VOBA-1610 file (N, C-alpha, C; in pm, whole numbers, padded with zeros to 5 digits, always signed):
BEGIN
Met-01999+00390-00608Met-01884+00413-00521Met-01768+00324-00563Lys-01650+00370-00530Lys-01530+00287-00544Lys-01489+00241-00404Ile-01493+00110-00385Ile-01473+00053-00251Ile-01354-00041-00252Leu-01267-00028-00154Leu-01156-00121-00138Leu-01191-00218-00026Glu-01207-00345-00060Glu-01237-00450+00037Glu-01106-00516+00080Val-01084-00527+00211Val-00957-00575+00264Val-00978-00693+00360Asn-00912-00803+00332Asn-00914-00918+00422Asn-00787-00999+00398Lys-00737-01064+00500Lys-00611-01137+00484Lys-00622-01251+00384Tyr-00739-01317+00379Tyr-00762-01423+00282Tyr-00868-01378+00182Ala-00847-01410+00054Ala-00945-01376-00048Ala-00994-01502-00119Tyr-01004-01608-00043Tyr-01060-01733-00095Tyr-01143-01795+00017Leu-01229-01889-00020Leu-01321-01948+00078Leu-01244-02032+00179Arg-01249-01992+00307Arg-01175-02061+00412Arg-01265-02088+00532Arg-01316-01980+00592Arg-01407-01992+00706Arg-01523-01896+00686Gly-01601-01877+00791Gly-01718-01790+00781Gly-01685-01647+00744Ala-01575-01594+00799Ala-01536-01456+00769Ala-01508-01438+00621Glu-01441-01537+00562Glu-01409-01529+00419Glu-01535-01545+00333Arg-01627-01630+00376Arg-01753-01643+00304Arg-01825-01509+00298His-01832-01441+00412His-01897-01310+00416His-01822-01210+00330Phe-01690-01208+00340Phe-01607-01117+00261Phe-01632-01135+00111Leu-01632-01258+00064Leu-01654-01287-00077Leu-01796-01251-00120Asp-01893-01277-00032Asp-02032-01244-00063Asp-02052-01093-00073Val-01984-01018+00013Val-01994-00872+00008Val-01939-00819-00124Ile-01825-00871-00166Ile-01764-00829-00293Ile-01861-00855-00408Ser-01917-00976-00412Ser-02011-01011-00518Ser-02134-00921-00516Leu-02188-00897-00397Leu-02307-00814-00383Leu-02282-00671-00432Leu-02169-00614-00393Leu-02136-00478-00434Leu-02118-00467-00585Lys-02049-00563-00643Lys-02027-00561-00788Lys-02158-00574-00864Arg-02245-00663-00817Arg-02373-00684-00885Arg-02463-00562-00879Asn-02433-00472-00787Asn-02516-00352-00771Asn-02444-00225-00816Gly-02348-00243-00907Gly-02290-00129-00976Gly-02172-00060-00912His-02122-00112-00800His-02007-00050-00735His-01876-00104-00793Thr-01775-00021-00791Thr-01641-00063-00835Thr-01565-00113-00713Val-01523-00239-00715Val-01460-00300-00598Val-01317-00343-00630Ser-01225-00300-00546Ser-01087-00349-00550Ser-01065-00436-00428Val-00970-00528-00438Val-00947-00624-00329Val-00800-00620-00287Phe-00779-00614-00156Phe-00644-00618-00100Phe-00635-00736-00005Ser-00541-00827-00031Ser-00530-00948+00050Ser-00393-01009+00032Met-00374-01128+00090Met-00254-01205+00065Met-00268-01285-00063Asp-00156-01316-00123Asp-00152-01409-00236Asp-00166-01550-00179Tyr-00221-01640-00259Tyr-00233-01778-00214Tyr-00234-01869-00335Lys-00169-01985-00319Lys-00151-02077-00431Lys-00282-02128-00489Gln-00389-02130-00408Gln-00517-02181-00455Gln-00600-02072-00523Gly-00541-01953-00537Gly-00611-01847-00607Gly-00698-01764-00515Ser-00747-01650-00569Ser-00832-01562-00491Ser-00913-01476-00587Val-00996-01389-00531Val-01078-01302-00614Val-01003-01177-00657Ser-00882-01157-00606Ser-00802-01040-00646Ser-00769-01050-00794Glu-00795-00942-00867Glu-00773-00943-01011Glu-00633-00896-01050Asp-00568-00820-00963Asp-00434-00770-00993Asp-00338-00817-00886Thr-00250-00911-00922Thr-00163-00973-00822Thr-00054-00880-00771Lys-00028-00770-00840Lys+00082-00684-00797Lys+00055-00618-00662Tyr-00073-00613-00622Tyr-00106-00556-00492Tyr-00114-00661-00382Gln-00109-00788-00416Gln-00122-00893-00316Gln+00003-00904-00230Val-00018-00919-00102Val+00093-00934-00007Val+00133-01082-00006Ser+00262-01108+00004Ser+00311-01246+00003Ser+00246-01326+00116Tyr+00222-01452+00089Tyr+00151-01538+00182Tyr+00238-01579+00301Val+00180-01572+00420Val+00242-01628+00539Val+00136-01707+00615Gly+00180-01801+00695Gly+00089-01881+00776Gly+00154-01917+00907Tyr+00081-01993+00987Tyr+00133-02028+01119Tyr+00123-02178+01148Asn+00077-02253+01048Asn+00065-02397+01066Asn+00152-02471+00965Lys+00204-02586+01005Lys+00292-02663+00919Lys+00221-02712+00792Asn+00091-02733+00803Asn+00018-02789+00688Asn-00017-02686+00582Asp+00003-02555+00609Asp-00031-02456+00507Asp+00079-02354+00481Ser+00198-02373+00538Ser+00305-02275+00518Ser+00441-02339+00542Thr+00542-02279+00479Thr+00679-02325+00496Thr+00739-02265+00622Leu+00856-02313+00660Leu+00924-02259+00778Leu+00954-02111+00760Leu+00996-02070+00640Leu+01025-01929+00613Leu+00898-01846+00625Gln+00788-01896+00572Gln+00662-01822+00581Gln+00617-01807+00724Arg+00641-01909+00805Arg+00601-01899+00947Arg+00690-01800+01021Cys+00816-01794+00986Cys+00908-01698+01051Cys+00869-01554+01014Ile+00841-01531+00885Ile+00798-01397+00843Ile+00665-01362+00909Gly+00580-01464+00925Gly+00451-01442+00987Gly+00460-01390+01130Leu+00563-01432+01202Leu+00581-01384+01339Leu+00602-01233+01340Gly+00679-01184+01242Gly+00700-01039+01233Gly+00573-00965+01198Arg+00489-01028+01115Arg+00365-00965+01072Arg+00262-00951+01185Leu+00285-01021+01295Leu+00199-01000+01411Leu+00202-00853+01454Phe+00315-00788+01425Phe+00337-00652+01474Phe+00344-00549+01361Trp+00405-00586+01247Trp+00425-00485+01140Trp+00461-00555+01010Ser+00427-00491+00898Ser+00466-00542+00767Ser+00498-00427+00674Phe+00625-00412+00641Phe+00665-00308+00547Phe+00608-00337+00408Glu+00603-00465+00372Glu+00550-00502+00241Glu+00402-00466+00229Ala+00324-00502+00330Ala+00181-00473+00326Ala+00156-00321+00324Arg+00234-00248+00399Arg+00220-00102+00402Arg+00251-00041+00265Arg+00360-00089+00204Arg+00402-00037+00073Arg+00296-00068-00034Lys+00244-00189-00033Lys+00145-00227-00134Lys+00009-00161-00110Met-00021-00131+00014Met-00143-00057+00042Met-00134+00084-00016Lys-00019+00148+00000Lys+00001+00280-00059Lys-00018+00275-00211Ala+00032+00168-00274Ala+00023+00155-00419Ala-00120+00140-00466Ile-00198+00054-00398Ile-00335+00032-00442Ile-00423+00154-00416Leu-00394+00229-00310Leu-00469+00353-00283Leu-00441+00456-00391Cys-00317+00462-00435Cys-00277+00557-00538Cys-00339+00522-00674Asp-00339+00394-00708Asp-00385+00351-00840Asp-00536+00338-00849Cys-00601+00292-00743Cys-00745+00266-00748Cys-00831+00379-00690Thr-00769+00467-00612Thr-00836+00584-00552Thr-00977+00553-00499Pro-00989+00464-00401Pro-01122+00429-00348Pro-01185+00544-00271Asp-01318+00545-00268Asp-01391+00645-00189Asp-01393+00605-00042Ile-01389+00473-00017Ile-01396+00422+00119Ile-01324+00288+00126Val-01271+00255+00243Val-01205+00127+00264Val-01287+00047+00364His-01317-00077+00327His-01393-00168+00414His-01300-00280+00458Leu-01260-00276+00585Leu-01169-00374+00641Leu-01245-00490+00703His-01185-00607+00697His-01238-00725+00764His-01129-00774+00860Asn-01078-00894+00843Asn-00969-00945+00928Asn-00834-00909+00867Ile-00759-00822+00933Ile-00626-00783+00883Ile-00514-00838+00970Tyr-00545-00879+01091Tyr-00446-00943+01176Tyr-00437-01088+01130His-00345-01169+01156His-00212-01130+01195His-00128-01111+01070Gln-00181-01160+00959Gln-00102-01172+00837Gln-00082-01042+00760Leu-00171-00944+00775Leu-00152-00816+00708Leu-00097-00711+00803Ser-00138-00718+00928Ser-00095-00628+01035Ser-00160-00490+01024Pro-00169-00417+01135Pro-00228-00283+01132Pro-00138-00178+01068Ser-00024-00221+01014Ser+00065-00127+00944Ser-00002-00065+00822Ile-00109-00128+00771Ile-00176-00078+00652Ile-00272+00038+00683Leu-00301+00062+00810Leu-00401+00163+00845Leu-00348+00305+00826Gly-00220+00327+00856Gly-00161+00460+00845Gly-00175+00522+00706Pro-00137+00451+00600Pro-00150+00507+00465Pro-00294+00543+00428Ile-00391+00464+00475Ile-00531+00494+00445Ile-00572+00624+00514Lys-00533+00636+00640Lys-00564+00756+00717Lys-00498+00878+00655Ser-00372+00865+00615Ser-00298+00977+00556Ser-00361+01023+00424Ala-00422+00928+00352Ala-00487+00961+00225Ala-00624+01025+00245Gly-00670+01033+00370Gly-00799+01094+00399Gly-00918+01011+00358Ile-00898+00880+00350Ile-01007+00790+00307Ile-01073+00730+00430Pro-01205+00739+00443Pro-01272+00683+00560Pro-01261+00531+00565Met-01260+00478+00688Met-01246+00334+00709Met-01358+00280+00796Met-01417+00170+00751Met-01509+00095+00837Met-01456-00047+00846Met-01479-00110+00960Met-01426-00244+00982Met-01537-00336+01031Thr-01560-00446+00958Thr-01654-00547+01005Thr-01585-00634+01109Val-01649-00649+01224Val-01593-00725+01336Val-01636-00871+01323His-01541-00959+01298His-01570-01101+01282His-01538-01184+01405Asp-01462-01125+01499Asp-01421-01200+01618Asp-01385-01102+01729Tyr-01308-01148+01829Tyr-01280-01064+01946Tyr-01137-01011+01948Asn-01070-01013+01833Asn-00932-00969+01826Asn-00913-00825+01874Leu-01011-00739+01854Leu-00998-00598+01893Leu-00984-00579+02044Val-01038-00673+02121Val-01044-00653+02265Val-00983-00767+02345Ser-00925-00866+02276Ser-00874-00984+02347Ser-00753-01043+02276Pro-00657-01098+02351Pro-00547-01169+02286Pro-00596-01293+02211Asp-00708-01348+02254Asp-00768-01466+02193Asp-00883-01423+02104Arg-00872-01451+01974Arg-00975-01406+01881Arg-01111-01470+01908Asp-01111-01589+01971Asp-01235-01664+01989Asp-01319-01618+02107Val-01256-01557+02207Val-01326-01527+02332Val-01275-01396+02392Tyr-01366-01319+02449Tyr-01328-01205+02532Tyr-01342-01250+02677Tyr-01236-01234+02755Tyr-01235-01276+02895Tyr-01251-01154+02985Pro-01366-01135+03051Pro-01383-01021+03141Pro-01280-01020+03254Glu-01238-01142+03296Glu-01140-01149+03405Glu-01001-01105+03360Val-00980-01100+03230Val-00852-01051+03176Val-00864-00903+03142Gly-00970-00867+03068Gly-00990-00727+03030Gly-00870-00672+02958Lys-00825-00554+03000Lys-00707-00492+02938Lys-00578-00529+03010Gln-00589-00612+03111Gln-00468-00666+03175Gln-00428-00793+03101Tyr-00378-00771+02981Tyr-00358-00882+02887Tyr-00262-00988+02939Tyr-00172-00952+03028Tyr-00075-01049+03081Tyr-00146-01168+03149Lys-00270-01144+03196Lys-00343-01251+03263Lys-00378-01365+03167Phe-00377-01336+03039Phe-00404-01441+02941Phe-00294-01546+02941Leu-00176-01510+02990Leu-00065-01605+02999Leu-00099-01724+03089Phe-00193-01702+03180Phe-00228-01806+03276Phe-00355-01883+03235Met-00408-01850+03117Met-00525-01923+03067Met-00480-02057+03009Lys-00565-02157+03018Lys-00530-02289+02966Lys-00577-02301+02821Lys-00504-02233+02733Lys-00534-02239+02591Lys-00407-02215+02511Tyr-00388-02289+02405Tyr-00268-02282+02322Tyr-00144-02318+02405Gly-00028-02313+02340Gly+00097-02330+02412Gly+00141-02197+02470Phe+00235-02203+02567Phe+00276-02079+02633Phe+00339-01982+02533Gly+00418-02032+02439Gly+00481-01944+02341Gly+00380-01866+02260Lys+00274-01933+02216Lys+00170-01865+02138Lys+00096-01763+02224Arg+00067-01800+02348Arg-00001-01704+02438Arg+00084-01580+02458Leu+00215-01599+02474Leu+00305-01486+02495Leu+00305-01393+02375Leu+00313-01449+02254Leu+00311-01367+02132Leu+00181-01289+02119Leu+00070-01353+02150Leu-00059-01286+02139Leu-00073-01173+02241Val-00019-01194+02359Val-00021-01088+02462Val+00066-00970+02420Leu+00185-00998+02370Leu+00274-00891+02325Leu+00212-00813+02210Arg+00149-00885+02118Arg+00083-00817+02006Arg-00027-00725+02056Lys-00104-00772+02155Lys-00216-00690+02204Lys-00164-00565+02274Tyr-00056-00577+02352Tyr+00002-00459+02417Tyr+00056-00361+02311Trp+00116-00415+02206Trp+00169-00333+02096Trp+00056-00254+02029Glu-00054-00320+01999Glu-00167-00252+01935Glu-00228-00147+02027Glu-00236-00181+02155Glu-00292-00087+02253Glu-00204+00037+02267Trp-00074+00015+02274Trp+00022+00126+02291Trp+00019+00217+02169Met+00012+00158+02049Met+00013+00237+01927Met-00125+00297+01894Gly-00230+00240+01950Gly-00364+00291+01926Gly-00409+00279+01781Phe-00367+00171+01714Phe-00395+00155+01572Phe-00543+00169+01538Tyr-00625+00092+01608Tyr-00766+00087+01572Tyr-00842+00208+01624Glu-00814+00250+01747Glu-00884+00364+01805Glu-00862+00491+01724Lys-00741+00510+01673Lys-00707+00633+01601Lys-00754+00633+01456Asn-00770+00516+01398Asn-00790+00510+01254Asn-00928+00466+01207Ile-00993+00375+01279Ile-01121+00322+01233Ile-01233+00422+01261Asp-01311+00454+01158Asp-01421+00549+01174Asp-01546+00483+01229Arg-01576+00362+01182Arg-01693+00289+01231Arg-01665+00139+01232Tyr-01716+00074+01337Tyr-01710-00071+01345Tyr-01847-00127+01305Val-01849-00215+01207Val-01971-00282+01165Val-01980-00413+01243Val-02072-00420+01338Val-02083-00540+01422Val-02206-00619+01377Pro-02193-00752+01367Pro-02301-00833+01309Pro-02415-00868+01403Ser-02400-00837+01533Ser-02505-00876+01627Ser-02504-00784+01748Leu-02617-00778+01816Leu-02625-00702+01941Leu-02535-00764+02047Tyr-02522-00897+02041Tyr-02436-00966+02137Tyr-02294-00914+02128Val-02241-00904+02008Val-02104-00856+01990Val-02091-00710+02033Lys-02191-00631+01998Lys-02187-00490+02039Lys-02175-00478+02191Asn-02255-00554+02264Asn-02251-00548+02409Asn-02116-00591+02465Val-02055-00693+02404Val-01923-00738+02449Val-01819-00630+02424Leu-01822-00568+02308Leu-01723-00464+02275Leu-01738-00342+02365Val-01863-00306+02394Val-01886-00193+02485Val-01834-00227+02624Gln-01862-00349+02670Gln-01811-00394+02800Gln-01659-00388+02805Ala-01596-00417+02691Ala-01449-00418+02685Ala-01390-00279+02672Gly-01474-00177+02651Gly-01423-00041+02650Gly-01422+00031+02517Leu-01470-00031+02410Leu-01475+00037+02281Leu-01590+00138+02280Glu-01573+00243+02201Glu-01673+00350+02195Glu-01802+00300+02129Glu-01912+00309+02202Glu-02039+00263+02147Glu-02083+00347+02027Thr-02046+00476+02028Thr-02086+00565+01919Thr-02020+00529+01787Lys-01915+00448+01793Lys-01845+00408+01671Lys-01901+00279+01613Met-02001+00221+01676Met-02053+00090+01634Met-02186+00102+01561Val-02197+00026+01454Val-02321+00016+01378Val-02354-00133+01362Val-02472-00174+01408Val-02511-00314+01398Val-02573-00340+01261Ile-02504-00421+01180Ile-02556-00464+01050Ile-02536-00616+01044Pro-02641-00694+01063Pro-02626-00840+01059Pro-02573-00887+00923His-02497-00995+00925His-02452-01056+00800His-02575-01096+00718Phe-02554-01111+00590Phe-02665-01148+00501Phe-02634-01283+00437Ile-02735-01337+00374Ile-02717-01460+00299Ile-02782-01442+00163Ala-02710-01481+00059Ala-02765-01469-00076Ala-02881-01565-00094Lys-02984-01521-00164Lys-03102-01605-00186Lys-03064-01725-00270Gln-03103-01844-00225Gln-03068-01966-00296Gln-03166-01991-00410Ser-03114-02048-00518Ser-03198-02082-00632Ser-03234-02230-00626Gly-03334-02269-00700Gly-03370-02412-00707Gly-03483-02447-00613Glu-03543-02561-00640Glu-03655-02609-00560Glu-03606-02669-00429Ile-03684-02649-00323Ile-03652-02707-00193Ile-03769-02792-00147Ser-03739-02912-00101Ser-03844-03000-00051Ser-03911-02937+00069Pro-04045-02931+00074Pro-04116-02863+00182Pro-04114-02940+00315Val-04077-03067+00314Val-04076-03146+00437Val-03940-03211+00455Met-03883-03193+00574Met-03746-03238+00597Met-03727-03390+00583Lys-03831-03469+00613Lys-03812-03614+00611Lys-03787-03667+00469Glu-03808-03582+00367Glu-03783-03625+00230Glu-03636-03612+00190Thr-03557-03548+00273Thr-03415-03533+00243Thr-03338-03656+00290Lys-03208-03658+00264Lys-03127-03773+00301Lys-03102-03775+00452Arg-03078-03894+00504Arg-03063-03910+00649Arg-02918-03889+00691Tyr-02879-03764+00707Tyr-02749-03733+00767Tyr-02751-03588+00816Ala-02664-03560+00910Ala-02646-03424+00959Ala-02516-03369+00900Phe-02511-03238+00883Phe-02396-03176+00816Phe-02337-03064+00900Tyr-02203-03063+00907Tyr-02131-02950+00964Tyr-02026-02905+00863Gly-02023-02777+00834Gly-01923-02723+00742Gly-01855-02603+00804Gly-01723-02605+00807Gly-01648-02493+00865Gly-01514-02539+00915Ser-01463-02467+01014Ser-01334-02502+01073Ser-01345-02636+01145Ile-01257-02730+01111Ile-01256-02861+01177Ile-01154-02853+01290Ser-01202-02827+01410Ser-01111-02807+01523Ser-01182-02836+01654Glu-01102-02857+01757Glu-01158-02879+01890Glu-01232-02755+01938Glu-01178-02637+01904Glu-01240-02512+01947Glu-01384-02500+01896Lys-01409-02553+01778Lys-01542-02545+01719Lys-01630-02664+01761Gly-01582-02745+01854Gly-01663-02852+01909Gly-01685-02970+01816Val-01595-02988+01719Val-01611-03100+01626Val-01597-03234+01697Asp-01508-03240+01797Asp-01494-03364+01874Asp-01624-03398+01948Thr-01696-03296+01993Thr-01825-03317+02059Thr-01927-03376+01962Leu-01930-03323+01841Leu-02022-03374+01740Leu-01993-03519+01706Ile-01865-03550+01686Ile-01827-03687+01651Ile-01871-03784+01760Arg-01843-03750+01884Arg-01881-03836+01996Arg-02033-03853+02003Met-02106-03746+01981Met-02251-03748+01991Met-02314-03836+01883Phe-02266-03823+01758Phe-02327-03899+01649Phe-02286-04046+01649Glu-02172-04075+01709Glu-02136-04216+01729Glu-02235-04282+01825Ile-02274-04207+01928Ile-02372-04260+02024Ile-02510-04273+01959Leu-02548-04171+01881Leu-02679-04171+01816Leu-02688-04272+01702Arg-02571-04309+01648Arg-02565-04397+01531Arg-02641-04337+01413Ile-02616-04210+01392Ile-02673-04133+01281Ile-02556-04076+01201Pro-02560-04082+01067Pro-02448-04031+00987Pro-02424-03882+01005Leu-02298-03847+01021Leu-02253-03708+01031Leu-02151-03684+00921Val-02172-03580+00842Val-02078-03544+00736Val-02010-03413+00774Leu-01877-03415+00773Leu-01796-03299+00808Leu-01723-03248+00684Ala-01721-03116+00666Ala-01649-03057+00553Ala-01578-02932+00601Gly-01451-02920+00564Gly-01374-02803+00603Gly-01228-02836+00620Glu-01152-02736+00667Glu-01008-02752+00686Glu-00977-02783+00831Cys-00893-02884+00853Cys-00849-02914+00990Cys-00754-02804+01037Glu-00775-02759+01160Glu-00692-02653+01216Glu-00638-02696+01352Asn-00525-02633+01388Asn-00462-02658+01519Asn-00436-02807+01543Asn-00388-02873+01435Asn-00346-03014+01442Asn-00459-03110+01478Phe-00582-03069+01453Phe-00697-03157+01480Phe-00705-03264+01372Thr-00733-03387+01413Thr-00749-03497+01318Thr-00885-03562+01337Val-00943-03609+01228Val-01074-03673+01231Val-01058-03823+01206Ser-01111-03902+01297Ser-01111-04047+01279Ser-01246-04087+01219Glu-01244-04122+01091Glu-01369-04160+01024Glu-01417-04296+01074Ser-01545-04318+01063Ser-01605-04443+01109Ser-01732-04470+01028Glu-01807-04567+01072Glu-01933-04600+01004Glu-02029-04481+01003Tyr-02021-04398+01107Tyr-02116-04288+01119Tyr-02055-04150+01096Val-01925-04141+01079Val-01859-04012+01060Val-01781-04012+00929Thr-01815-03918+00841Thr-01747-03903+00713Thr-01683-03764+00706Phe-01555-03761+00678Phe-01483-03634+00667Phe-01443-03612+00522Leu-01492-03504+00462Leu-01470-03477+00320Leu-01355-03379+00295Gly-01305-03317+00400Gly-01200-03217+00380Gly-01257-03088+00325Lys-01169-03005+00273Lys-01211-02876+00219Lys-01291-02895+00091Gln-01403-02823+00080Gln-01492-02835-00035Gln-01508-02700-00106Thr-01541-02705-00233Thr-01571-02583-00306Thr-01708-02530-00264Lys-01738-02408-00304Lys-01868-02350-00272Lys-01980-02434-00331Glu-01960-02481-00454Glu-02063-02562-00521Glu-02083-02696-00449Gln-01975-02757-00404Gln-01985-02883-00331Gln-02056-02864-00198Met-02027-02752-00132Met-02093-02723-00004Met-02243-02705-00025Glu-02281-02641-00135Glu-02424-02621-00161Glu-02496-02754-00182Val-02431-02847-00251Val-02491-02978-00272Val-02512-03048-00138Leu-02412-03043-00051Leu-02422-03106+00080Leu-02533-03043+00163Met-02545-02911+00155Met-02651-02840+00227Met-02789-02880+00176Arg-02804-02891+00046Arg-02934-02922-00012Arg-02983-03061+00026His-02890-03154+00042His-02928-03293+00065His-02935-03333+00212Thr-02877-03253+00300Thr-02874-03293+00440Thr-03010-03281+00507Ser-03028-03355+00615Ser-03150-03345+00694Ser-03148-03220+00781Cys-03030-03187+00835Cys-03017-03072+00921Cys-02871-03029+00925Val-02848-02912+00981Val-02712-02859+00998Val-02684-02850+01147Val-02564-02888+01188Val-02532-02894+01331Val-02402-02818+01362Ser-02389-02779+01487Ser-02266-02719+01537Ser-02243-02765+01680Gly-02118-02795+01712Gly-02084-02833+01848Gly-02010-02723+01922Ser-02005-02605+01861Ser-01929-02494+01920Ser-01998-02438+02044Thr-01918-02418+02148Thr-01966-02348+02267Thr-01897-02212+02280Leu-01827-02172+02174Leu-01763-02040+02173Leu-01869-01931+02166Pro-01840-01813+02215Pro-01935-01701+02202Pro-01936-01649+02059Glu-02003-01719+01971Glu-02002-01688+01828Glu-02049-01544+01804Thr-01975-01472+01722Thr-02010-01332+01694Thr-02136-01319+01611Phe-02167-01421+01533Phe-02291-01419+01455Phe-02347-01559+01437Gly-02276-01645+01370Gly-02326-01779+01343Gly-02368-01794+01199Leu-02272-01773+01108Leu-02302-01778+00966Leu-02350-01916+00921Leu-02302-02021+00987Leu-02345-02156+00952Leu-02496-02172+00974Ala-02545-02115+01082Ala-02689-02120+01109Ala-02767-02044+01003Leu-02711-01933+00958Leu-02777-01853+00854Leu-02777-01927+00721Glu-02667-01994+00689Glu-02660-02072+00566Glu-02761-02187+00569Ala-02775-02249+00686Ala-02875-02356+00700Ala-03013-02303+00665Gly-03048-02188+00719Gly-03178-02129+00693Gly-03200-02095+00547Ser-03094-02053+00478Ser-03108-02016+00338Ser-03141-02136+00251Phe-03107-02257+00299Phe-03141-02379+00227Phe-03265-02447+00285Gly-03331-02380+00379Gly-03451-02436+00439Gly-03424-02549+00536Lys-03303-02551+00593Lys-03265-02660+00683Lys-03268-02614+00829Pro-03318-02699+00920Pro-03314-02664+01063Pro-03171-02672+01116Phe-03142-02592+01216Phe-03008-02586+01275Phe-03015-02631+01420Phe-02919-02713+01460Phe-02910-02760+01598Phe-02773-02726+01654Gly-02770-02660+01768Gly-02643-02623+01830Gly-02663-02585+01975Phe-02566-02514+02030Phe-02571-02473+02170Phe-02614-02327+02183Ile-02673-02294+02297Ile-02709-02155+02327Ile-02581-02080+02361Thr-02526-02013+02264Thr-02401-01942+02286Thr-02389-01826+02189Gly-02325-01719+02232Gly-02303-01605+02144Gly-02431-01550+02084Ala-02426-01525+01953Ala-02537-01459+01884Ala-02636-01555+01821Phe-02625-01685+01847Phe-02716-01782+01786Phe-02863-01750+01815Arg-02889-01696+01936Arg-03027-01665+01973Arg-03088-01556+01885Glu-03004-01479+01817Glu-03054-01374+01728Glu-03091-01430+01591Ile-03063-01560+01570Ile-03093-01625+01443Ile-03192-01739+01459Ile-03173-01820+01565Ile-03251-01943+01583Ile-03362-01925+01687Thr-03484-01964+01648Thr-03598-01969+01740Thr-03641-02114+01754Asp-03637-02165+01876Asp-03669-02306+01899Asp-03806-02343+01841Gly-03805-02453+01765Gly-03928-02503+01708Gly-03963-02444+01573Glu-03903-02329+01537Glu-03932-02265+01409Glu-03827-02296+01303Asn-03699-02279+01340Asn-03592-02307+01243Asn-03478-02387+01306Gly-03509-02458+01415Gly-03409-02541+01480Gly-03427-02543+01630Tyr-03323-02588+01698Tyr-03323-02591+01845Tyr-03183-02561+01896Leu-03177-02487+02007Leu-03051-02460+02074Leu-03055-02522+02213Ala-02946-02590+02249Ala-02941-02663+02376Ala-02844-02598+02474Ser-02867-02623+02601Ser-02779-02568+02705Ser-02665-02663+02741Asp-02677-02791+02701Asp-02570-02887+02730Asp-02574-03000+02627Glu-02475-03088+02634Glu-02464-03197+02537Glu-02582-03293+02543Lys-02626-03324+02663Lys-02737-03418+02679Lys-02863-03366+02611Met-02890-03236+02628Met-03008-03177+02568Met-02996-03174+02415Leu-02877-03140+02364Leu-02857-03135+02220Leu-02873-03274+02158Gln-02818-03373+02225Gln-02831-03510+02177Gln-02977-03554+02172Gln-03054-03514+02271Gln-03196-03550+02274Gln-03272-03480+02162Tyr-03242-03351+02139Tyr-03305-03279+02029Tyr-03281-03350+01897Leu-03155-03391+01874Leu-03119-03456+01749Leu-03186-03593+01735Gln-03190-03667+01843Gln-03255-03798+01841Gln-03404-03783+01807Asp-03469-03688+01873Asp-03612-03666+01847Asp-03635-03623+01702Phe-03546-03540+01651Phe-03562-03493+01513Phe-03551-03608+01414Phe-03449-03690+01430Phe-03428-03800+01337Phe-03532-03912+01354Glu-03600-03913+01468Glu-03710-04008+01487Glu-03842-03953+01435Gly-03839-03831+01379Gly-03958-03772+01318Gly-04050-03698+01413Lys-04003-03667+01535Lys-04086-03597+01630Lys-04095-03447+01603Tyr-03999-03394+01528Tyr-04001-03254+01487Tyr-04009-03248+01336Ile-04107-03175+01285Ile-04119-03155+01141Ile-04110-03004+01114Phe-04016-02967+01030Phe-03997-02826+00996Phe-04039-02800+00851Ser-04089-02680+00828Ser-04125-02639+00693Ser-04004-02572+00628Ala-03948-02637+00527Ala-03831-02582+00459Ala-03860-02448+00395Ser-03976-02438+00330Ser-04011-02312+00263Ser-04028-02198+00363Leu-04084-02229+00481Leu-04103-02126+00583Leu-03968-02082+00640Ile-03879-02177+00668Ile-03746-02144+00718Ile-03673-02056+00619Gln-03680-02093+00492Gln-03610-02016+00390Gln-03668-01876+00377Lys-03800-01863+00381Lys-03864-01731+00370Lys-03827-01641+00488Gln-03830-01696+00610Gln-03796-01618+00728Gln-03651-01571+00722Thr-03563-01659+00675Thr-03422-01624+00665Thr-03402-01511+00564Asp-03469-01522+00451Asp-03457-01419+00347Asp-03516-01287+00394Asp-03628-01292+00466Asp-03692-01169+00515Asp-03604-01097+00616Met-03541-01173+00706Met-03464-01112+00814Met-03318-01084+00777Phe-03262-01168+00691Phe-03120-01155+00662Phe-03091-01156+00511Gly-03180-01096+00434Gly-03162-01089+00290Gly-03053-00989+00252Glu-03002-01004+00131Glu-02892-00919+00086Glu-02934-00775+00063Arg-03061-00752+00028Arg-03105-00615+00000Arg-03094-00525+00122Ala-03139-00574+00238Ala-03131-00494+00360Ala-02986-00465+00397Tyr-02901-00565+00384Tyr-02759-00545+00416Tyr-02699-00439+00325Leu-02725-00448+00195Leu-02669-00353+00100Leu-02712-00211+00131Glu-02839-00194+00161Glu-02890-00059+00192Glu-02821-00001+00314His-02803-00082+00419His-02738-00033+00541His-02590-00001+00515Leu-02522-00086+00439Leu-02381-00063+00410Leu-02362+00061+00323Glu-02448+00079+00225Glu-02439+00198+00139Glu-02467+00324+00219Glu-02566+00317+00307Glu-02600+00434+00390Glu-02482+00473+00479Leu-02420+00374+00542Leu-02305+00402+00628Leu-02188+00457+00546Ser-02164+00399+00430Ser-02054+00443+00344Ser-02072+00589+00302His-02191+00623+00257His-02217+00761+00214His-02203+00859+00330Phe-02247+00816+00447Phe-02234+00902+00567Phe-02087+00932+00596Leu-02003+00828+00593Leu-01861+00847+00624Leu-01790+00928+00516Ile-01827+00904+00389Ile-01766+00980+00280Ile-01805+01127+00287Asp-01933+01154+00310Asp-01980+01292+00320Asp-01918+01364+00438Arg-01900+01292+00548Arg-01839+01353+00667Arg-01695+01393+00643Lys-01623+01310+00565Lys-01483+01343+00533Lys-01475+01467+00444
//
């Protein structure tokens, strides 16, 4: 098949980008022709032809200029550039199917019309709650489709809340996603239930859990043989509970290593027990994963899947976090980690683990992860869905 993979970022940034890049690699390794549509970025991307890349915009001072932020405000609603370049890549690459990931806010739904007009089927992997909420991190039942109520939520500044509400009304009025997307690929039953509750058509949803590539190399069968530190890799922000982790490990007096990009003006104060490495390459992240005692998360957000927990399992590492979102579909207490209902419980789990009261089998964790979330099963499901949509067209 010829597949066009679409995401606003085409470099390793967060969990969504990790999955996006892994999908591209998996498809190519199995004989499919893959084209990539994304924004251009100074640090490079997997896009092979820059003429189709949309100019970069951002919303934070640390990753974009004032002009880029101003253009970005317009892209919340529409992008003539993205629409024009989408037409060009469809004409030149003639894909059989388009696989969308995160296209808001930087690409905008303006790219959907040309795909629909070309008669090419579209599937979209759901990485967050943007389809049903002004806030990508959470769906609020008390807000529902009365998006104006989000203005009274205590999150972000009022200006940002207003823009997000206006964008959501614009998308709802235009019916971008309802009219154009043929199938939504949801990574968990949890997300499916939330989307159905929010009013999306259940018949348009297909549950295909994210996958993890099988790791190479030897893994120590007993966790106590690894180095004494806990690892968190991902978005460094208050929303992801990084401040909770820092506070907890200071109390435990156990080393915590953080890796990732700071977002929403979050700053990390390093100390004897907290080390912040900043953004790391894929290879550097793998080294940190291999050497850590365990992987942790302080997020209480309703995670759509929990790719960090899956990555931990692929390296044979136990995962410790909160009972939230789809984590329960990955983590079984005592087998591949523990999930807590509050900070006190999580802190106790971690203390007991580092005192040697819990011993996990790395080889068993890795095998279970590969059996349940291996790349082969994902590929088969994605190919089956793709052929179904192509044949239907």
